[in-house]
ROTIMAR-880363 format. One record per residue (C-alpha): residue number from 1; residue in three letters; y negated, x, z negated. Coordinates in Angstrom, 3 decimals. Example, Ala and Ser with C-alpha at 12.3 -4.5 7.8 and 13.67 -1.06 7.14 Angstrom:
<pts>
[pt 1 "ALA" [4.500 12.300 -7.800]]
[pt 2 "SER" [1.060 13.670 -7.140]]
</pts>
This chain:
<pts>
[pt 1 "MET" [-32.019 -14.291 50.132]]
[pt 2 "ARG" [-31.642 -16.466 47.065]]
[pt 3 "ILE" [-28.557 -14.503 45.973]]
[pt 4 "GLU" [-30.398 -11.215 46.506]]
[pt 5 "HIS" [-33.345 -12.483 44.472]]
[pt 6 "LEU" [-31.028 -13.641 41.685]]
[pt 7 "THR" [-29.223 -10.283 41.716]]
[pt 8 "ALA" [-32.521 -8.406 41.567]]
[pt 9 "TRP" [-33.760 -10.683 38.743]]
[pt 10 "LEU" [-30.591 -10.097 36.677]]
[pt 11 "ASP" [-30.597 -6.353 37.427]]
[pt 12 "GLU" [-34.177 -6.022 36.222]]
[pt 13 "ARG" [-33.282 -7.622 32.895]]
[pt 14 "LEU" [-29.697 -6.436 32.325]]
[pt 15 "SER" [-29.663 -3.095 34.190]]
[pt 16 "ILE" [-26.509 -4.120 36.039]]
[pt 17 "SER" [-26.885 -1.346 38.627]]
[pt 18 "THR" [-27.089 1.283 35.870]]
[pt 19 "LEU" [-23.937 -0.057 34.208]]
[pt 20 "ALA" [-22.148 -0.232 37.564]]
[pt 21 "ALA" [-23.065 3.386 38.292]]
[pt 22 "MET" [-21.717 4.459 34.884]]
[pt 23 "VAL" [-18.447 2.614 35.505]]
[pt 24 "GLN" [-18.060 4.145 38.974]]
[pt 25 "LYS" [-18.517 7.655 37.569]]
[pt 26 "LYS" [-16.117 7.159 34.649]]
[pt 27 "GLU" [-12.862 9.087 34.986]]
[pt 28 "VAL" [-9.652 9.206 32.968]]
[pt 29 "PRO" [-7.489 12.331 32.469]]
[pt 30 "LEU" [-4.161 12.143 34.292]]
[pt 31 "HIS" [-1.259 14.010 32.671]]
[pt 32 "ARG" [2.220 13.470 31.267]]
[pt 33 "HIS" [0.852 11.783 28.121]]
[pt 34 "SER" [-1.418 9.340 29.979]]
[pt 35 "ILE" [0.954 6.428 29.253]]
[pt 36 "TRP" [-0.358 6.316 25.671]]
[pt 37 "TYR" [-3.880 5.549 26.905]]
[pt 38 "TYR" [-2.814 2.046 27.900]]
[pt 39 "PHE" [-1.919 0.832 24.395]]
[pt 40 "GLY" [-5.575 0.609 23.383]]
[pt 41 "GLY" [-6.345 -1.757 26.246]]
[pt 42 "MET" [-3.127 -3.666 25.567]]
[pt 43 "THR" [-4.183 -4.227 21.956]]
[pt 44 "LEU" [-7.593 -5.464 23.109]]
[pt 45 "PHE" [-5.948 -7.838 25.588]]
[pt 46 "LEU" [-3.641 -9.279 22.914]]
[pt 47 "PHE" [-6.659 -9.756 20.645]]
[pt 48 "ALA" [-8.272 -11.806 23.436]]
[pt 49 "VAL" [-5.070 -13.897 23.649]]
[pt 50 "GLN" [-5.340 -14.446 19.899]]
[pt 51 "VAL" [-8.921 -15.663 20.225]]
[pt 52 "VAL" [-8.187 -18.095 23.068]]
[pt 53 "THR" [-5.013 -19.572 21.549]]
[pt 54 "GLY" [-6.603 -19.642 18.089]]
[pt 55 "ILE" [-9.521 -21.722 19.383]]
[pt 56 "LEU" [-7.099 -24.172 20.995]]
[pt 57 "LEU" [-5.141 -24.508 17.732]]
[pt 58 "LEU" [-8.378 -25.086 15.794]]
[pt 59 "LEU" [-8.940 -28.299 17.756]]
[pt 60 "TYR" [-6.093 -29.935 15.814]]
[pt 61 "TYR" [-5.583 -27.843 12.668]]
[pt 62 "ARG" [-6.683 -29.239 9.281]]
[pt 63 "PRO" [-7.182 -26.566 6.577]]
[pt 64 "SER" [-6.028 -28.413 3.470]]
[pt 65 "SER" [-2.858 -28.510 1.408]]
[pt 66 "GLU" [-2.513 -32.207 2.252]]
[pt 67 "GLY" [-2.935 -31.871 6.009]]
[pt 68 "ALA" [-2.176 -28.307 7.133]]
[pt 69 "PHE" [1.585 -28.652 7.550]]
[pt 70 "GLU" [1.305 -32.079 9.153]]
[pt 71 "SER" [-1.382 -30.889 11.596]]
[pt 72 "VAL" [0.801 -27.964 12.741]]
[pt 73 "GLN" [3.730 -30.348 13.038]]
[pt 74 "PHE" [1.549 -32.627 15.171]]
[pt 75 "ILE" [0.575 -29.678 17.393]]
[pt 76 "ILE" [4.227 -28.792 17.916]]
[pt 77 "THR" [5.603 -32.284 18.510]]
[pt 78 "GLU" [2.767 -34.389 19.946]]
[pt 79 "VAL" [0.203 -32.165 21.676]]
[pt 80 "LYS" [1.122 -31.259 25.248]]
[pt 81 "PHE" [2.251 -27.629 25.303]]
[pt 82 "GLY" [1.109 -27.342 21.691]]
[pt 83 "TRP" [4.390 -25.700 20.712]]
[pt 84 "LEU" [3.871 -23.133 23.471]]
[pt 85 "ILE" [0.308 -22.299 22.423]]
[pt 86 "ARG" [1.365 -21.885 18.794]]
[pt 87 "SER" [4.315 -19.700 19.738]]
[pt 88 "ILE" [2.148 -17.524 21.988]]
[pt 89 "HIS" [-0.403 -17.195 19.155]]
[pt 90 "SER" [2.272 -16.110 16.683]]
[pt 91 "TRP" [4.116 -13.761 19.032]]
[pt 92 "SER" [0.911 -12.172 20.329]]
[pt 93 "ALA" [-0.180 -11.519 16.735]]
[pt 94 "ASN" [3.014 -9.562 16.084]]
[pt 95 "LEU" [2.817 -7.702 19.395]]
[pt 96 "MET" [-0.839 -6.867 18.745]]
[pt 97 "ILE" [0.032 -5.257 15.414]]
[pt 98 "ALA" [2.903 -3.359 17.072]]
[pt 99 "THR" [0.715 -2.014 19.905]]
[pt 100 "LEU" [-2.006 -1.082 17.415]]
[pt 101 "PHE" [0.475 0.936 15.350]]
[pt 102 "ILE" [1.670 2.678 18.539]]
[pt 103 "HIS" [-1.937 3.324 19.573]]
[pt 104 "MET" [-2.810 4.805 16.173]]
[pt 105 "PHE" [0.201 7.143 16.105]]
[pt 106 "SER" [-0.413 8.227 19.713]]
[pt 107 "VAL" [-4.043 9.044 18.864]]
[pt 108 "PHE" [-2.808 10.976 15.824]]
[pt 109 "PHE" [-0.239 13.055 17.719]]
[pt 110 "LEU" [-2.544 13.643 20.715]]
[pt 111 "ARG" [-5.325 14.774 18.322]]
[pt 112 "ALA" [-7.815 12.356 19.881]]
[pt 113 "TYR" [-9.826 12.456 16.638]]
[pt 114 "TYR" [-11.174 16.004 17.173]]
[pt 115 "PRO" [-14.996 16.351 17.243]]
[pt 116 "PRO" [-16.994 14.467 18.399]]
[pt 117 "ARG" [-14.544 11.549 18.035]]
[pt 118 "GLU" [-14.354 11.302 14.227]]
[pt 119 "ILE" [-16.190 7.972 14.041]]
[pt 120 "THR" [-13.984 6.589 16.824]]
[pt 121 "TRP" [-10.942 7.328 14.627]]
[pt 122 "ILE" [-12.562 5.770 11.541]]
[pt 123 "SER" [-13.437 2.583 13.433]]
[pt 124 "GLY" [-9.839 2.441 14.711]]
[pt 125 "VAL" [-8.404 2.786 11.191]]
[pt 126 "LEU" [-10.712 0.000 9.993]]
[pt 127 "LEU" [-9.497 -2.172 12.872]]
[pt 128 "LEU" [-5.883 -1.491 11.856]]
[pt 129 "PHE" [-6.567 -2.806 8.351]]
[pt 130 "ILE" [-8.513 -5.787 9.721]]
[pt 131 "VAL" [-5.611 -6.731 12.011]]
[pt 132 "ILE" [-3.148 -6.495 9.111]]
[pt 133 "CYS" [-5.457 -8.776 7.111]]
[pt 134 "PHE" [-5.395 -11.167 10.084]]
[pt 135 "GLY" [-1.614 -11.270 9.851]]
[pt 136 "PHE" [-1.598 -11.783 6.090]]
[pt 137 "SER" [-4.234 -14.543 6.086]]
[pt 138 "GLY" [-2.809 -16.357 9.112]]
[pt 139 "TYR" [0.714 -16.378 7.712]]
[pt 140 "LEU" [-0.231 -18.938 5.039]]
[pt 141 "LEU" [-2.041 -21.385 7.323]]
[pt 142 "PRO" [1.012 -23.479 8.375]]
[pt 143 "TRP" [1.522 -24.143 4.627]]
[pt 144 "ASN" [5.301 -23.955 4.836]]
[pt 145 "LYS" [7.646 -22.874 2.066]]
[pt 146 "LEU" [8.272 -19.349 3.331]]
[pt 147 "ALA" [4.557 -18.621 3.846]]
[pt 148 "PHE" [3.663 -20.083 0.439]]
[pt 149 "PHE" [6.036 -17.871 -1.527]]
[pt 150 "ALA" [5.383 -14.793 0.639]]
[pt 151 "THR" [1.670 -15.182 -0.082]]
[pt 152 "LYS" [2.420 -15.645 -3.764]]
[pt 153 "VAL" [4.442 -12.424 -3.850]]
[pt 154 "GLY" [1.878 -10.537 -1.762]]
[pt 155 "THR" [-1.068 -11.497 -3.935]]
[pt 156 "GLU" [0.929 -10.719 -7.086]]
[pt 157 "ILE" [1.424 -7.186 -5.779]]
[pt 158 "VAL" [-2.348 -6.876 -5.430]]
[pt 159 "GLY" [-2.704 -8.150 -8.992]]
[pt 160 "VAL" [-0.849 -5.208 -10.527]]
[pt 161 "ILE" [-3.497 -2.676 -9.426]]
[pt 162 "PRO" [-5.146 -1.310 -12.580]]
[pt 163 "ILE" [-8.623 -2.613 -13.554]]
[pt 164 "VAL" [-9.473 -4.366 -10.259]]
[pt 165 "GLY" [-6.103 -6.078 -9.710]]
[pt 166 "ARG" [-6.662 -9.319 -11.608]]
[pt 167 "PRO" [-10.179 -9.954 -10.223]]
[pt 168 "MET" [-8.888 -9.265 -6.708]]
[pt 169 "LEU" [-5.970 -11.646 -7.238]]
[pt 170 "ARG" [-8.296 -14.454 -8.375]]
[pt 171 "PHE" [-10.637 -13.720 -5.475]]
[pt 172 "LEU" [-7.829 -13.952 -2.913]]
[pt 173 "ARG" [-6.239 -17.047 -4.417]]
[pt 174 "GLY" [-9.424 -18.850 -5.365]]
[pt 175 "GLY" [-7.939 -19.173 -8.852]]
[pt 176 "ASN" [-4.949 -18.001 -10.824]]
[pt 177 "ASP" [-2.313 -19.659 -8.615]]
[pt 178 "VAL" [-1.665 -20.184 -4.906]]
[pt 179 "THR" [-3.098 -23.653 -4.239]]
[pt 180 "GLY" [-5.027 -25.569 -1.624]]
[pt 181 "ALA" [-8.043 -23.445 -2.583]]
[pt 182 "THR" [-6.083 -20.377 -1.470]]
[pt 183 "LEU" [-5.332 -22.019 1.868]]
[pt 184 "THR" [-8.996 -22.915 2.420]]
[pt 185 "ARG" [-10.057 -19.397 1.470]]
[pt 186 "PHE" [-7.519 -17.761 3.786]]
[pt 187 "PHE" [-8.605 -20.104 6.580]]
[pt 188 "GLY" [-12.205 -18.956 6.123]]
[pt 189 "PHE" [-11.129 -15.322 6.231]]
[pt 190 "HIS" [-8.933 -15.899 9.281]]
[pt 191 "VAL" [-11.355 -17.819 11.506]]
[pt 192 "ALA" [-14.768 -16.526 10.380]]
[pt 193 "VAL" [-14.974 -13.371 8.267]]
[pt 194 "LEU" [-12.235 -11.317 9.943]]
[pt 195 "PRO" [-13.086 -12.276 13.572]]
[pt 196 "ALA" [-16.766 -11.452 13.031]]
[pt 197 "THR" [-15.908 -8.111 11.444]]
[pt 198 "ALA" [-13.316 -7.313 14.114]]
[pt 199 "THR" [-15.756 -8.137 16.933]]
[pt 200 "VAL" [-18.360 -5.730 15.570]]
[pt 201 "LEU" [-15.790 -2.956 15.039]]
[pt 202 "ILE" [-14.249 -3.478 18.498]]
[pt 203 "ALA" [-17.704 -3.245 20.085]]
[pt 204 "ILE" [-18.409 -0.005 18.200]]
[pt 205 "HIS" [-14.965 1.405 19.009]]
[pt 206 "VAL" [-15.139 0.607 22.734]]
[pt 207 "LEU" [-18.713 1.937 22.954]]
[pt 208 "LEU" [-17.668 5.218 21.332]]
[pt 209 "VAL" [-14.700 5.550 23.704]]
[pt 210 "GLN" [-17.073 5.028 26.637]]
[pt 211 "LEU" [-19.551 7.573 25.301]]
[pt 212 "HIS" [-17.055 10.338 24.579]]
[pt 213 "GLY" [-14.381 9.478 27.140]]
[pt 214 "MET" [-10.637 9.783 26.670]]
[pt 215 "SER" [-9.584 13.058 25.116]]
[pt 216 "VAL" [-7.185 15.615 26.552]]
[pt 217 "PRO" [-4.378 16.809 24.232]]
[pt 218 "PRO" [-4.994 20.335 22.849]]
[pt 219 "SER" [-1.814 21.592 24.556]]
[pt 220 "LEU" [-3.356 20.714 27.940]]
[pt 221 "ALA" [-6.983 21.531 27.158]]
[pt 222 "GLU" [-6.863 24.961 28.836]]
[pt 223 "GLN" [-5.083 23.687 31.936]]
[pt 224 "SER" [-6.596 22.096 35.000]]
[pt 225 "VAL" [-6.048 18.409 34.267]]
[pt 226 "LYS" [-6.361 15.948 37.120]]
[pt 227 "LYS" [-8.511 12.872 36.717]]
[pt 228 "MET" [-8.457 9.387 38.169]]
[pt 229 "LYS" [-11.239 6.867 38.570]]
[pt 230 "PHE" [-11.461 4.270 35.829]]
[pt 231 "VAL" [-12.284 1.674 38.521]]
[pt 232 "PRO" [-10.087 0.748 40.250]]
[pt 233 "ASN" [-7.182 3.138 39.454]]
[pt 234 "PHE" [-6.924 2.988 35.669]]
[pt 235 "LEU" [-8.155 -0.602 35.450]]
[pt 236 "LEU" [-5.512 -1.834 37.905]]
[pt 237 "ARG" [-2.770 -0.078 35.927]]
[pt 238 "ASP" [-4.141 -1.644 32.760]]
[pt 239 "LEU" [-4.098 -5.015 34.506]]
[pt 240 "ILE" [-0.429 -4.574 35.398]]
[pt 241 "GLY" [0.294 -4.005 31.702]]
[pt 242 "TRP" [-1.580 -7.169 30.787]]
[pt 243 "ILE" [0.393 -9.183 33.347]]
[pt 244 "LEU" [3.626 -7.799 31.910]]
[pt 245 "ALA" [2.411 -8.727 28.422]]
[pt 246 "ILE" [1.774 -12.309 29.550]]
[pt 247 "GLY" [5.322 -12.439 30.942]]
[pt 248 "VAL" [6.801 -11.084 27.701]]
[pt 249 "LEU" [4.747 -13.521 25.622]]
[pt 250 "ALA" [5.750 -16.483 27.775]]
[pt 251 "ALA" [9.430 -15.494 27.603]]
[pt 252 "LEU" [9.376 -15.011 23.826]]
[pt 253 "ALA" [7.479 -18.258 23.265]]
[pt 254 "ALA" [9.833 -20.243 25.505]]
[pt 255 "LEU" [13.136 -18.704 24.391]]
[pt 256 "PHE" [12.277 -18.183 20.717]]
[pt 257 "PRO" [9.729 -20.846 19.680]]
[pt 258 "TRP" [8.047 -20.063 16.372]]
[pt 259 "GLU" [9.698 -22.161 13.681]]
[pt 260 "LEU" [7.667 -24.256 11.238]]
[pt 261 "GLY" [10.202 -24.685 8.452]]
[pt 262 "GLU" [9.703 -26.935 5.412]]
[pt 263 "LYS" [6.445 -27.927 3.806]]
[pt 264 "ALA" [5.338 -25.798 0.841]]
[pt 265 "ASP" [6.193 -27.106 -2.611]]
[pt 266 "ALA" [4.742 -25.238 -5.564]]
[pt 267 "PHE" [7.420 -26.662 -7.878]]
[pt 268 "ALA" [10.390 -25.717 -5.663]]
[pt 269 "PRO" [12.288 -22.464 -6.269]]
[pt 270 "ALA" [11.522 -19.515 -4.008]]
[pt 271 "PRO" [13.882 -19.180 -1.008]]
[pt 272 "ALA" [16.695 -16.682 -1.535]]
[pt 273 "GLY" [16.122 -13.247 -0.040]]
[pt 274 "ILE" [12.475 -13.888 0.791]]
[pt 275 "LYS" [10.880 -11.039 2.750]]
[pt 276 "PRO" [7.397 -10.379 4.135]]
[pt 277 "GLU" [6.547 -9.949 7.796]]
[pt 278 "TRP" [7.930 -6.813 9.454]]
[pt 279 "TYR" [4.660 -4.860 9.217]]
[pt 280 "PHE" [4.748 -5.168 5.400]]
[pt 281 "LEU" [8.488 -4.696 5.076]]
[pt 282 "PHE" [8.490 -0.897 4.680]]
[pt 283 "MET" [6.097 -1.181 1.714]]
[pt 284 "PHE" [8.059 -4.065 0.220]]
[pt 285 "GLN" [11.352 -2.162 0.509]]
[pt 286 "THR" [9.816 0.985 -0.982]]
[pt 287 "LEU" [8.580 -0.945 -4.019]]
[pt 288 "LYS" [12.050 -2.458 -4.440]]
[pt 289 "LEU" [13.668 0.988 -4.526]]
[pt 290 "LEU" [11.284 2.450 -7.087]]
[pt 291 "PRO" [12.522 2.539 -10.704]]
[pt 292 "ALA" [10.975 0.170 -13.220]]
[pt 293 "LYS" [9.363 3.082 -15.049]]
[pt 294 "ILE" [8.106 6.411 -13.729]]
[pt 295 "TRP" [7.314 8.439 -16.823]]
[pt 296 "ARG" [5.030 6.093 -18.804]]
[pt 297 "PHE" [3.853 3.982 -15.883]]
[pt 298 "ASP" [5.288 0.984 -14.041]]
[pt 299 "GLY" [7.051 2.080 -10.863]]
[pt 300 "GLU" [5.505 -0.765 -8.862]]
[pt 301 "VAL" [1.990 0.269 -9.887]]
[pt 302 "ILE" [2.683 3.897 -8.895]]
[pt 303 "GLY" [3.995 2.749 -5.508]]
[pt 304 "ILE" [0.989 0.525 -4.786]]
[pt 305 "MET" [-1.465 3.229 -5.821]]
[pt 306 "ALA" [0.390 5.715 -3.590]]
[pt 307 "PHE" [0.053 3.413 -0.566]]
[pt 308 "ASN" [-3.663 2.927 -1.310]]
[pt 309 "PHE" [-4.080 6.695 -1.574]]
[pt 310 "VAL" [-2.394 7.227 1.811]]
[pt 311 "ALA" [-4.661 4.553 3.336]]
[pt 312 "LEU" [-7.707 6.437 2.059]]
[pt 313 "LEU" [-6.329 9.716 3.422]]
[pt 314 "LEU" [-6.261 8.200 6.922]]
[pt 315 "PHE" [-10.060 8.107 6.941]]
[pt 316 "ILE" [-10.440 11.835 6.261]]
[pt 317 "VAL" [-7.861 13.064 8.806]]
[pt 318 "PRO" [-10.494 14.087 11.413]]
[pt 319 "PHE" [-12.471 15.970 8.760]]
[pt 320 "VAL" [-9.445 17.963 7.555]]
[pt 321 "ASP" [-7.916 18.757 10.943]]
[pt 322 "ARG" [-10.930 19.860 12.987]]
[pt 323 "SER" [-9.821 22.925 14.908]]
[pt 324 "PRO" [-7.493 22.824 17.946]]
[pt 325 "GLN" [-6.994 26.583 17.555]]
[pt 326 "ASN" [-5.373 26.300 14.113]]
[pt 327 "ALA" [-1.701 26.162 15.174]]
[pt 328 "ARG" [-0.348 26.155 11.604]]
[pt 329 "ARG" [-2.434 23.155 10.582]]
[pt 330 "ARG" [-1.547 21.376 13.818]]
[pt 331 "LEU" [2.156 21.872 13.089]]
[pt 332 "ALA" [1.699 20.603 9.528]]
[pt 333 "PHE" [-0.014 17.442 10.747]]
[pt 334 "ASN" [2.707 16.912 13.339]]
[pt 335 "LEU" [5.337 17.089 10.609]]
[pt 336 "ILE" [3.351 14.687 8.419]]
[pt 337 "GLY" [3.088 12.218 11.303]]
[pt 338 "ILE" [6.792 12.457 12.154]]
[pt 339 "VAL" [7.801 11.972 8.509]]
[pt 340 "ALA" [5.457 8.982 8.161]]
[pt 341 "LEU" [6.789 7.403 11.360]]
[pt 342 "LEU" [10.427 7.933 10.371]]
[pt 343 "PHE" [9.709 6.562 6.900]]
[pt 344 "ILE" [8.088 3.389 8.237]]
[pt 345 "VAL" [10.828 2.755 10.808]]
[pt 346 "GLY" [13.643 3.651 8.401]]
[pt 347 "MET" [12.378 1.515 5.526]]
[pt 348 "THR" [11.780 -1.409 7.889]]
[pt 349 "ILE" [15.375 -1.216 9.153]]
[pt 350 "VAL" [16.715 -0.918 5.599]]
[pt 351 "GLY" [14.625 -3.915 4.588]]
[pt 352 "TYR" [16.126 -6.034 7.354]]
[pt 353 "VAL" [19.745 -5.116 6.782]]
[pt 354 "THR" [19.707 -5.405 2.984]]
</pts>
């Protein structure tokens, strides 16, 4: 009786029975493209791994130029399984960005942004940029040589943007140079500003997905598409993916522990052939290939402005491509997506081999 009373008390205040009824009724389309539905949940799972491992690392990390490197070194060498937690945190960050890219392109090609899902797409694009900012801010926190100079190069690229570049550079660095103030600022972004923003956007994104459901590709919209229950069918399949992700993370962390390198030294020369993380490499390689001058303007400035313009275009995609019946526009967007995907993959490969 006590359990029944407690259940009734919670149900009266939290409407648990209403939520349970909604979950039981929820269905997911089942077709040949259903595999792409799982990358959204996979990204959310990897974000949860980031939160848990990040909290554990915070117990020992010291965000200062004098203590950051030594605290990470202590985690790796002295804390029990500290090296494993750090490696899982680093590998899951990279896998999360990879699954988010896959999720975004799958949503684009499956046209899951058609009305009434425009805001769902916008919230997803914002989450993509937030996750990339997570990667950029977290990269500096170990305060090693590679991260120091990569951050210096990355913030210098921001600084070349006309008008707003220099103020943005000083805002990111906390001054004119990469110093301990930059580390403290990036730490604040990484553990407070970005997680709070991401949590709000994830809540909005998941709520919108629940409200509108998972879309059916336009090519299958006129067919009789089977559906499966979200609970337990889809959820169990999602769970299998999460278990596989844990296995992959554990294997990567154990076989390829994340290296710490040497402590950052502002007076030391930059390492030869320094490159950014893989998710920035296609932009970095593109800027390298651009000529010094394009007409009267610096080639690097033109390249950066072009990338910013493309980022802005992502937000208006659902407002430009609104009609499933427009076959010509659908073909044009397919070609744009294929070219963009090939460009990103190709430039990333070129960046690694050169």
